[in-house]
ROSE-4610 file (N, C-alpha, C; in Angstrom, 1 decimal, always signed):
// ROSE-4610
residu = [X/X/X/X/X/X/X/X/X/X/X/X/X/X/X/X/X/X/X/X/X/X/X/X/X/X/X/X/X/X/X/X/X/X/X/X/X/X/X/X/X/X/X/X/X/X/X/X/X/X/X/X/X/X/X/X/X/X/X/X/X/X/X/X/X/X/X/X/X/X/X/X/X/X/X/X/X/X/X/X/X/X/X/X/X/X/X/X/X/X/X/X/X/X/X/X/X/X/X/X/X/X/X/X/X/X/X/X/X/X/X/X/X/X/X/X/X/X/X/X/X/X/X/X/X/X/X/X/X/X/X/X/X/X/X/X/X/X/X/X/X/X/X/X/X/X/X/X/X/X/X/X/X/X/X/X/X/X/X/X/X/X/X/X/X/X/X/X/X/X/X/X/X/X/X/X/X/X/X/X/X/X/X/X/X/X/X/X/X/X/X/X/X/X/X/X/X/X/X/X/X/X/X/X/X/X/X/X/X/X/X/X/X/X/X/X/X/X/X/X/X/X/X/X/X/X/X/X/X/X/X/X/X/X/X/X/X/X/X/X/X/X/X/X/X/X/X/X/X/X/X/X/X/X/X/X/X/X/X/X/X/X/X/X/X/X/X/X/X/X/X/X/X/X/X/X/X/X/X/X/X/X/X/X/X/X/X/X/X/X/X/X/X/X/X/X/X/X/X/X/X/X/X/X/X/X/X/X/X/X/X/X/X/X/X/X/X/X/X/X/X/X/X/X/X/X/X/X/X/X/X/X/X/X/X/X/X/X/X/X/X/X/X/X/X/X/X/X/X/X/X/X/X/X/X/X/X/X/X/X/X/X/X/X/X/X/X/X/X/X/X/X/X/X/X/X/X/X/X/X/X/X/X/X/X/X/X/X/X/X/X/X/X/X/X/X/X/X/X/X/X/X/X/X/X/X/X/X/X/X/X/X/X/X/X/X/X/X/X/X/X/X/X/X/X/X/X/X/X/X/X/X/X/X/X/X/X/X/X/X/X/X/X/X/X/X/X/X/X/X/X/X/X/X/X/X/X/X/X/X/X/X/X/X/X/X/X/X/X/X/X/X/X/X/X/X/X/X/X/X/X/X/X/X/X/X/X/X/X/X/X/X/X/X/X/X/X/X/X/X/X/X/X/X/X/X/X/X/X/X/X/X/X/X/X/X/X/X/X/X/X/X/X/X/X/X/X/X/X/X/X/X/X/X/X/X/X/X/X/X/X/X/X/X/X/X/X/X/X/X/X/X/X/X/X/X/X/X/X/X/X/X/X/X/X/X/X/X/X/X/X/X/X/X/X/X/X/X/X/X/X/X/X/X/X/X/X/X/X/X/X/X/X/X/X/X/X/X/X/X]
num = [1/1/1/2/2/2/3/3/3/4/4/4/5/5/5/6/6/6/7/7/7/8/8/8/9/9/9/10/10/10/11/11/11/12/12/12/13/13/13/14/14/14/15/15/15/16/16/16/17/17/17/18/18/18/19/19/19/20/20/20/21/21/21/22/22/22/23/23/23/24/24/24/25/25/25/26/26/26/27/27/27/28/28/28/29/29/29/30/30/30/31/31/31/32/32/32/33/33/33/34/34/34/35/35/35/36/36/36/37/37/37/38/38/38/39/39/39/40/40/40/41/41/41/42/42/42/43/43/43/44/44/44/45/45/45/46/46/46/47/47/47/48/48/48/49/49/49/50/50/50/51/51/51/52/52/52/53/53/53/54/54/54/55/55/55/56/56/56/57/57/57/58/58/58/59/59/59/60/60/60/61/61/61/62/62/62/63/63/63/64/64/64/65/65/65/66/66/66/67/67/67/68/68/68/69/69/69/70/70/70/71/71/71/72/72/72/73/73/73/74/74/74/75/75/75/76/76/76/77/77/77/78/78/78/79/79/79/80/80/80/81/81/81/82/82/82/83/83/83/84/84/84/85/85/85/86/86/86/87/87/87/88/88/88/89/89/89/90/90/90/91/91/91/92/92/92/93/93/93/94/94/94/95/95/95/96/96/96/97/97/97/98/98/98/99/99/99/100/100/100/101/101/101/102/102/102/103/103/103/104/104/104/105/105/105/106/106/106/107/107/107/108/108/108/109/109/109/110/110/110/111/111/111/112/112/112/113/113/113/114/114/114/115/115/115/116/116/116/117/117/117/118/118/118/119/119/119/120/120/120/121/121/121/122/122/122/123/123/123/124/124/124/125/125/125/126/126/126/127/127/127/128/128/128/129/129/129/130/130/130/131/131/131/132/132/132/133/133/133/134/134/134/135/135/135/136/136/136/137/137/137/138/138/138/139/139/139/140/140/140/141/141/141/142/142/142/143/143/143/144/144/144/145/145/145/146/146/146/147/147/147/148/148/148/149/149/149/150/150/150/151/151/151/152/152/152/153/153/153/154/154/154/155/155/155/156/156/156/157/157/157/158/158/158/159/159/159/160/160/160/161/161/161/162/162/162/163/163/163/164/164/164/165/165/165/166/166/166/167/167/167/168/168/168/169/169/169/170/170/170/171/171/171/172/172/172/173/173/173/174/174/174/175/175/175/176/176/176/177/177/177/178/178/178/179/179/179/180/180/180/181/181/181/182/182/182/183/183/183/184/184/184/185/185/185/186/186/186/187/187/187/188/188/188/189/189/189/190/190/190/191/191/191/192/192/192/193/193/193/194/194/194/195/195/195/196/196/196/197/197/197/198/198/198/199/199/199/200/200/200]
x = [-12.8/-14.4/-14.8/-15.1/-16.0/-17.0/-17.8/-19.0/-19.8/-20.8/-22.4/-22.5/-23.6/-24.0/-25.2/-26.5/-27.5/-27.9/-27.9/-28.2/-29.7/-30.1/-32.1/-31.9/-30.9/-30.9/-30.4/-29.1/-28.5/-29.5/-30.5/-31.6/-33.0/-33.1/-34.1/-34.2/-32.8/-32.8/-33.2/-32.7/-33.3/-35.0/-35.6/-36.8/-37.6/-37.1/-37.4/-37.3/-36.2/-35.8/-36.4/-37.0/-37.6/-39.2/-39.7/-40.7/-40.5/-39.3/-38.7/-38.8/-38.0/-38.1/-39.2/-40.2/-41.5/-42.4/-42.0/-42.9/-42.2/-40.7/-40.2/-39.6/-40.4/-39.9/-39.8/-40.9/-41.0/-40.7/-39.9/-39.5/-38.0/-37.9/-36.6/-36.1/-36.9/-35.9/-36.8/-36.0/-36.3/-35.5/-36.2/-35.7/-36.2/-35.0/-35.2/-34.9/-35.9/-36.3/-36.0/-34.7/-33.9/-33.4/-31.9/-31.2/-30.2/-30.2/-30.0/-28.7/-28.0/-26.8/-26.2/-27.1/-26.6/-26.5/-27.0/-27.1/-28.1/-29.0/-30.3/-29.9/-29.6/-29.0/-28.2/-27.1/-25.8/-26.7/-27.2/-28.1/-29.1/-29.7/-30.9/-30.2/-29.4/-29.2/-28.5/-27.8/-27.0/-27.7/-29.0/-29.7/-30.8/-30.7/-31.9/-31.2/-30.4/-29.3/-30.2/-31.3/-32.5/-32.9/-32.7/-32.9/-31.9/-32.2/-31.8/-32.0/-31.0/-31.3/-30.8/-31.8/-31.0/-31.4/-30.5/-30.2/-30.5/-31.1/-31.3/-31.4/-31.0/-31.2/-30.9/-31.1/-30.5/-29.1/-28.5/-27.0/-26.1/-26.6/-25.6/-25.4/-26.2/-26.2/-25.3/-24.9/-24.3/-22.7/-22.2/-21.2/-20.9/-21.6/-21.7/-22.2/-23.3/-23.9/-22.9/-22.2/-21.3/-20.1/-19.5/-18.6/-19.3/-20.3/-21.1/-20.7/-21.3/-21.3/-20.2/-18.6/-17.9/-17.5/-17.9/-17.8/-18.6/-19.1/-20.0/-19.2/-19.1/-18.3/-19.8/-21.2/-22.1/-22.3/-22.9/-23.5/-24.6/-25.3/-27.2/-27.5/-26.5/-26.6/-26.0/-26.7/-26.3/-26.1/-25.1/-25.0/-26.0/-25.6/-27.2/-27.6/-28.5/-29.2/-29.6/-29.6/-30.3/-32.0/-32.7/-34.1/-34.4/-34.9/-35.1/-36.7/-37.5/-38.9/-39.3/-38.9/-39.1/-39.4/-38.4/-38.1/-38.5/-38.6/-38.8/-37.8/-38.1/-37.2/-36.5/-35.2/-34.3/-34.1/-34.8/-34.4/-33.2/-32.8/-31.8/-32.2/-31.3/-31.7/-33.3/-33.6/-34.5/-35.8/-36.8/-38.5/-38.5/-37.2/-37.4/-38.5/-39.3/-40.3/-40.1/-40.3/-39.5/-40.9/-40.7/-42.0/-41.6/-41.1/-40.6/-39.8/-40.7/-40.4/-40.0/-38.7/-38.6/-38.3/-39.0/-38.6/-38.6/-37.6/-37.9/-37.5/-38.3/-38.3/-38.2/-38.9/-38.9/-40.0/-41.3/-42.4/-42.5/-42.2/-42.6/-40.9/-40.1/-39.2/-39.6/-40.1/-40.7/-41.4/-41.7/-43.1/-43.9/-45.8/-46.5/-46.5/-46.7/-46.4/-45.4/-44.5/-43.4/-44.0/-44.7/-45.3/-46.2/-46.8/-48.0/-46.8/-46.3/-45.1/-44.5/-44.1/-43.6/-44.6/-45.7/-46.6/-47.2/-47.2/-46.9/-46.2/-44.7/-43.7/-43.4/-43.8/-43.8/-45.0/-46.2/-47.0/-46.8/-46.0/-45.1/-44.2/-43.6/-42.6/-42.8/-44.1/-44.0/-45.1/-44.2/-45.1/-46.2/-47.1/-48.2/-47.7/-48.6/-48.7/-47.4/-46.7/-45.4/-45.8/-45.1/-45.0/-44.2/-45.4/-44.3/-44.1/-43.3/-42.9/-42.3/-43.3/-43.2/-42.8/-41.5/-41.4/-41.4/-42.0/-41.8/-42.8/-43.1/-43.9/-45.5/-46.6/-47.8/-48.9/-49.5/-51.0/-51.9/-52.7/-54.2/-55.2/-56.5/-57.4/-56.9/-56.0/-55.4/-54.6/-54.4/-53.7/-52.2/-51.5/-50.2/-50.1/-49.6/-49.9/-48.9/-48.1/-47.3/-46.6/-46.7/-45.9/-44.9/-43.9/-42.4/-42.7/-43.8/-44.0/-44.8/-45.4/-45.8/-44.7/-43.9/-42.6/-41.6/-41.6/-40.7/-41.4/-42.5/-43.3/-42.8/-43.0/-42.8/-41.4/-40.5/-39.0/-39.0/-39.7/-39.6/-39.9/-41.1/-41.7/-40.8/-40.0/-39.3/-37.9/-37.6/-36.5/-37.0/-38.3/-38.7/-40.3/-40.8/-42.4/-43.1/-42.9/-43.3/-43.0/-42.5/-42.3/-43.3/-43.4/-44.5/-44.8/-45.1/-45.6/-47.0/-47.3/-48.3/-49.5/-50.9/-51.9/-52.1/-52.2/-52.4/-53.8/-54.9/-55.8/-55.6/-54.7/-54.3/-53.5/-52.3/-51.6/-52.3/-53.8/-54.3/-55.0/-55.3/-56.2/-55.2/-53.6/-52.9/-52.5/-52.5/-51.9/-53.2/-54.6/-55.4/-55.5/-55.1/-55.4/-54.1/-53.0/-51.8/-52.1/-53.5/-53.4/-52.9/-52.7/-52.0/-53.1/-53.1/-53.9/-53.0/-53.6/-52.9/-53.1/-51.9/-52.1/-51.8/-50.9/-50.3/-50.0/-50.2/-49.8/-49.0/-48.0/-47.2/-46.6/-46.9/-46.3/-44.7/-44.1/-42.6/-41.8/-40.7/-40.2/-40.2/-40.1/-40.2/-40.9/-42.2/-43.4/-43.9/-42.8/-42.8/-44.1/-44.5/-45.0/-44.3/-44.3/-44.1/-45.6/-45.6/-47.1/-46.7/-47.6/-47.3/-48.4/-48.0/-48.8/-48.5/-49.7/-49.6/-50.2/-49.5/-49.8/-50.9/-52.2/-53.3/-53.0]
y = [+70.4/+69.7/+68.9/+67.6/+66.5/+67.1/+66.7/+67.1/+66.2/+67.0/+66.7/+65.3/+64.3/+63.1/+62.7/+62.7/+61.8/+60.7/+59.3/+58.1/+58.2/+58.7/+58.8/+59.4/+60.5/+61.3/+60.5/+59.3/+58.7/+57.2/+57.1/+56.0/+56.5/+58.0/+58.3/+59.0/+59.5/+60.4/+59.6/+58.3/+58.3/+57.7/+57.5/+57.3/+58.9/+59.8/+60.8/+61.4/+61.4/+62.0/+61.3/+60.3/+59.4/+60.4/+60.9/+61.9/+63.2/+63.6/+65.3/+65.3/+64.2/+64.4/+64.6/+63.9/+64.1/+65.3/+65.9/+67.1/+68.7/+68.3/+69.5/+69.4/+68.8/+68.3/+70.0/+70.7/+72.3/+73.3/+73.0/+74.2/+74.6/+75.6/+76.4/+76.7/+77.4/+77.5/+77.1/+76.3/+75.4/+76.2/+76.3/+76.8/+75.7/+75.0/+74.0/+74.7/+74.3/+75.1/+74.2/+74.4/+73.6/+72.3/+72.8/+71.9/+70.9/+71.4/+70.4/+70.1/+68.7/+68.4/+69.0/+69.1/+69.4/+68.5/+67.1/+65.9/+66.1/+66.2/+66.2/+67.4/+68.6/+69.4/+69.2/+68.6/+68.1/+66.9/+66.1/+64.9/+65.2/+66.1/+66.6/+67.3/+68.4/+69.4/+68.8/+67.5/+66.7/+66.1/+65.7/+64.9/+66.0/+66.9/+67.6/+69.2/+68.7/+70.0/+71.0/+70.9/+72.1/+72.9/+72.7/+73.7/+74.4/+75.7/+76.1/+75.4/+74.9/+74.9/+75.7/+76.4/+77.2/+76.8/+76.4/+75.9/+77.3/+76.9/+77.6/+76.7/+77.5/+76.9/+78.1/+77.8/+78.9/+79.2/+80.0/+80.4/+79.5/+78.8/+78.1/+76.4/+76.2/+74.9/+75.2/+76.8/+76.8/+76.1/+76.0/+75.7/+74.4/+73.3/+71.8/+72.0/+72.8/+72.5/+73.0/+74.1/+74.3/+73.5/+72.6/+71.4/+70.3/+70.2/+69.6/+70.2/+71.0/+72.0/+72.3/+71.9/+72.3/+71.0/+70.3/+69.0/+69.2/+70.2/+70.0/+70.7/+69.9/+70.5/+71.3/+71.6/+72.2/+73.2/+74.0/+75.3/+75.8/+74.5/+74.9/+75.0/+74.7/+74.3/+75.8/+76.3/+77.8/+77.6/+78.5/+78.3/+78.9/+78.6/+78.7/+80.0/+80.6/+81.8/+81.8/+82.4/+82.3/+82.8/+81.5/+81.5/+81.1/+82.1/+81.8/+82.0/+81.0/+81.2/+82.1/+82.8/+83.6/+85.1/+85.1/+86.7/+86.7/+87.8/+88.1/+87.2/+87.0/+86.1/+86.9/+86.9/+87.5/+87.0/+86.9/+86.0/+86.9/+86.1/+86.6/+87.2/+88.3/+88.9/+89.4/+90.5/+90.9/+90.1/+90.2/+89.7/+88.7/+88.1/+86.6/+85.6/+85.3/+84.3/+83.1/+81.9/+80.8/+80.0/+78.6/+77.9/+76.7/+76.6/+75.3/+75.3/+74.5/+74.7/+73.0/+72.6/+71.5/+71.5/+71.0/+70.7/+69.1/+68.6/+67.4/+67.3/+66.7/+66.2/+67.5/+68.6/+70.0/+70.0/+69.8/+70.4/+69.5/+68.5/+67.5/+67.8/+68.7/+69.1/+70.6/+71.3/+72.9/+73.1/+73.8/+74.1/+74.3/+74.2/+74.3/+75.5/+77.0/+78.2/+78.7/+77.9/+77.9/+77.4/+76.0/+75.4/+76.5/+77.0/+78.2/+79.2/+79.8/+80.8/+80.2/+79.0/+78.3/+78.7/+78.0/+78.5/+79.8/+80.6/+82.0/+82.9/+82.1/+82.5/+82.3/+80.6/+80.4/+81.3/+81.1/+82.1/+83.2/+84.1/+85.1/+85.4/+83.9/+83.7/+83.5/+82.5/+81.5/+82.0/+81.4/+81.8/+81.2/+81.8/+81.0/+79.6/+78.7/+77.3/+76.6/+77.1/+76.8/+75.6/+74.5/+73.1/+73.3/+72.3/+72.3/+71.1/+70.5/+69.2/+69.0/+68.4/+68.2/+66.9/+66.5/+65.1/+65.1/+63.9/+63.6/+62.7/+62.1/+61.6/+62.2/+61.7/+62.7/+61.7/+62.3/+61.6/+61.5/+60.5/+60.4/+60.4/+61.5/+61.2/+61.1/+61.9/+62.0/+60.8/+59.9/+58.7/+58.2/+57.6/+57.2/+56.3/+56.3/+55.2/+54.0/+53.9/+52.7/+52.9/+52.1/+51.8/+52.8/+52.6/+52.7/+54.4/+55.2/+56.9/+57.0/+56.1/+56.6/+56.6/+55.6/+55.9/+57.2/+57.4/+58.7/+59.7/+59.9/+60.7/+60.8/+60.1/+59.9/+60.5/+60.1/+60.7/+61.7/+62.7/+63.9/+64.8/+64.4/+65.0/+65.2/+64.1/+63.9/+65.1/+65.3/+66.0/+67.5/+67.8/+69.2/+68.9/+69.4/+69.3/+69.9/+70.8/+71.6/+70.8/+69.7/+69.0/+67.7/+67.2/+66.2/+65.8/+64.7/+64.5/+65.2/+65.7/+66.6/+65.9/+66.5/+65.8/+66.4/+65.4/+65.7/+66.6/+66.4/+67.6/+68.9/+69.0/+70.6/+71.1/+70.3/+70.9/+71.4/+70.6/+70.9/+72.3/+72.4/+73.7/+75.1/+74.8/+76.0/+76.1/+74.6/+74.8/+75.6/+75.5/+75.7/+77.3/+78.0/+79.3/+79.9/+79.1/+79.4/+79.5/+78.9/+79.0/+78.0/+76.9/+75.4/+74.1/+73.7/+72.7/+71.2/+70.5/+68.9/+68.0/+67.8/+67.2/+65.9/+65.7/+64.2/+63.9/+62.5/+62.1/+60.6/+60.8/+59.4/+58.6/+57.6/+56.7/+56.4/+56.5/+56.4/+55.6/+55.4/+54.2/+54.5/+53.9/+54.2/+54.9/+54.5/+55.2/+57.0/+57.0/+58.6/+58.9/+59.9/+60.7/+61.8/+61.9/+63.2/+63.5/+64.8/+65.4/+66.5/+66.9/+67.4/+68.5/+69.7/+70.7/+71.8/+72.1/+73.2/+74.3/+75.7/+76.9/+77.9/+77.8/+78.4/+79.6]
z = [+44.1/+44.7/+43.6/+44.1/+43.4/+42.9/+41.5/+41.1/+42.2/+42.3/+43.0/+42.3/+42.5/+42.2/+42.9/+41.9/+41.9/+41.6/+41.9/+41.6/+40.8/+41.2/+41.0/+39.5/+39.2/+38.1/+37.2/+37.2/+36.6/+36.1/+37.3/+37.0/+36.0/+36.1/+35.5/+34.2/+34.1/+32.6/+31.5/+31.2/+29.8/+29.7/+30.8/+30.2/+30.7/+31.1/+31.1/+29.6/+29.0/+27.8/+26.6/+26.7/+26.0/+25.7/+26.7/+26.5/+26.4/+26.9/+26.6/+25.1/+24.4/+23.1/+22.5/+22.8/+21.8/+22.5/+23.8/+24.2/+23.8/+23.9/+23.4/+21.9/+21.0/+19.6/+19.0/+19.4/+19.0/+19.4/+20.6/+21.7/+21.2/+21.9/+21.5/+22.9/+23.6/+25.0/+26.4/+26.9/+28.0/+29.6/+30.6/+31.5/+32.8/+33.3/+34.2/+35.6/+36.6/+37.6/+38.6/+39.1/+40.3/+39.4/+39.1/+38.4/+39.0/+40.4/+41.4/+41.1/+40.7/+40.4/+39.2/+37.9/+36.5/+35.7/+36.6/+35.5/+34.3/+34.7/+34.0/+32.8/+33.1/+32.1/+31.2/+31.8/+30.3/+29.6/+30.2/+29.5/+28.6/+28.8/+28.0/+26.7/+27.3/+26.2/+24.8/+25.8/+24.6/+24.0/+24.0/+23.1/+22.7/+23.1/+22.5/+21.9/+20.7/+20.5/+20.0/+19.3/+18.8/+19.9/+21.1/+22.0/+22.8/+23.5/+24.5/+26.1/+26.3/+28.1/+29.0/+29.6/+30.8/+32.4/+32.7/+34.1/+34.7/+36.5/+37.7/+38.5/+39.8/+41.4/+42.2/+43.2/+44.5/+44.3/+44.7/+44.3/+44.6/+46.1/+46.8/+45.9/+45.0/+44.4/+42.7/+42.7/+41.3/+41.0/+42.2/+41.8/+41.4/+41.5/+41.4/+39.9/+39.6/+38.5/+37.5/+37.8/+36.8/+36.6/+37.6/+37.6/+36.2/+36.2/+35.3/+33.9/+33.7/+32.6/+32.2/+32.8/+32.6/+31.5/+31.8/+30.5/+29.2/+29.3/+28.1/+27.2/+25.9/+24.6/+23.5/+24.0/+23.3/+23.7/+22.8/+23.2/+23.9/+23.7/+24.0/+25.5/+26.4/+27.8/+28.5/+29.1/+29.7/+31.2/+31.9/+33.2/+34.0/+35.2/+35.8/+36.2/+36.2/+36.6/+38.2/+39.0/+40.6/+40.7/+41.0/+40.8/+42.4/+43.5/+44.5/+44.7/+44.8/+44.9/+45.9/+47.1/+47.6/+47.0/+46.1/+45.3/+43.9/+43.5/+42.1/+40.8/+40.2/+39.3/+38.4/+38.4/+37.1/+36.2/+34.8/+33.8/+33.1/+32.5/+31.4/+30.2/+29.8/+28.6/+28.6/+30.1/+30.3/+30.5/+29.8/+30.0/+28.9/+28.9/+28.1/+28.2/+27.4/+27.9/+27.2/+27.7/+27.4/+27.1/+26.1/+25.6/+26.2/+27.0/+27.7/+29.4/+30.3/+31.5/+32.0/+32.5/+33.1/+34.6/+35.3/+36.9/+37.2/+37.9/+38.6/+40.2/+40.8/+42.4/+43.0/+42.9/+43.3/+44.3/+43.7/+44.5/+45.9/+46.0/+47.2/+48.2/+47.5/+48.8/+49.1/+48.6/+48.8/+50.0/+50.5/+51.3/+50.1/+51.0/+50.2/+49.5/+50.4/+50.0/+48.7/+48.8/+47.8/+46.4/+46.2/+45.3/+44.7/+45.6/+45.1/+44.0/+45.0/+44.2/+42.9/+42.9/+41.7/+40.3/+40.6/+39.6/+39.1/+40.0/+40.2/+39.0/+39.2/+38.8/+37.5/+37.3/+35.6/+34.8/+35.2/+34.5/+33.8/+34.4/+34.0/+32.7/+32.8/+32.0/+30.6/+30.8/+29.9/+28.4/+27.3/+26.1/+26.0/+24.6/+24.4/+23.9/+24.5/+23.8/+24.4/+25.6/+26.1/+26.9/+26.6/+27.4/+28.8/+29.6/+31.2/+31.5/+31.9/+32.3/+33.6/+34.5/+36.2/+36.3/+36.7/+37.1/+38.6/+39.2/+40.6/+40.8/+42.4/+42.8/+43.2/+43.0/+43.4/+43.8/+45.0/+45.3/+44.4/+44.4/+43.8/+44.6/+44.5/+45.4/+47.0/+47.3/+48.6/+49.1/+48.3/+48.6/+48.0/+48.4/+47.9/+47.2/+45.6/+45.1/+45.4/+46.6/+46.8/+48.1/+48.7/+50.0/+50.2/+48.9/+49.2/+49.1/+48.3/+48.3/+49.8/+50.6/+51.6/+52.7/+52.7/+53.6/+53.2/+51.8/+51.5/+52.3/+52.0/+52.5/+53.9/+54.5/+56.3/+56.2/+55.4/+55.7/+55.2/+54.3/+54.0/+54.9/+55.5/+56.6/+57.7/+58.3/+59.4/+59.0/+57.6/+57.8/+57.4/+56.8/+56.8/+56.8/+57.9/+58.0/+57.2/+56.5/+55.0/+54.1/+53.7/+52.5/+52.2/+51.2/+51.1/+49.9/+49.6/+48.4/+48.4/+47.1/+47.0/+46.2/+46.4/+46.1/+44.4/+43.5/+41.9/+42.0/+42.7/+42.7/+43.0/+43.9/+44.7/+43.7/+43.1/+41.9/+40.5/+40.0/+38.9/+39.1/+40.6/+40.8/+40.5/+41.1/+40.4/+39.2/+38.5/+37.1/+36.2/+36.8/+36.0/+36.1/+37.5/+37.9/+37.1/+36.7/+35.7/+34.5/+34.0/+32.5/+31.6/+32.6/+31.9/+32.0/+30.9/+30.7/+30.7/+31.6/+31.7/+30.2/+29.7/+28.3/+28.4/+29.5/+29.8/+31.0/+31.6/+32.5/+32.6/+32.7/+32.2/+33.6/+33.7/+35.0/+34.2/+35.4/+35.2/+36.3/+36.1/+37.2/+38.2/+39.5/+40.9/+41.4/+40.8/+41.1/+41.1/+40.4/+39.7/+38.8/+38.5/+37.1/+36.5/+35.2/+34.5/+33.9/+34.2/+34.4/+33.1/+32.0/+30.8/+30.9/+31.1/+30.8/+29.5/+29.0/+27.8/+28.3/+27.9/+28.3/+27.4/+27.8/+27.0/+26.2]
């Protein structure tokens, strides 16, 4: 089986790493939610050797992630755990609390009820002062930030009517309920953003 490959991951990994290097400078345990192909996990764990990077995804995606992790010669990236937003999260080592969350290109793929469950889930496992990094496209004041994002949203809804680019204002209501404060909102390549939150 060939390793799954995302060109978008290759394109955005370095700009994201530049920010994660600062945000996660004092972080020890990062849970990546929706590791996808595994490319980000492999790259970030290599360049952030001070932290433990825990991959996760639906069980159907674990084989592809593991193919990427088979290339890792470093011990700080862990094999994926199964996280299904429709179910209770089974964290490794019992009730482990993490001080970092990373997710990329997930909130516009899943349905809005699952976005709500995402924030309900991370609230339960985050340690105090934990950092949460969310990468992807967002709307501001219910408006697309670019024509390409508007076209992307149409493509998403044709594929799944329950998906779509989320309004930042709606996301901030959820993060506030989860005890998260927005501390940075970075403009990223290809009309994406990287939102950084801190747990109260």
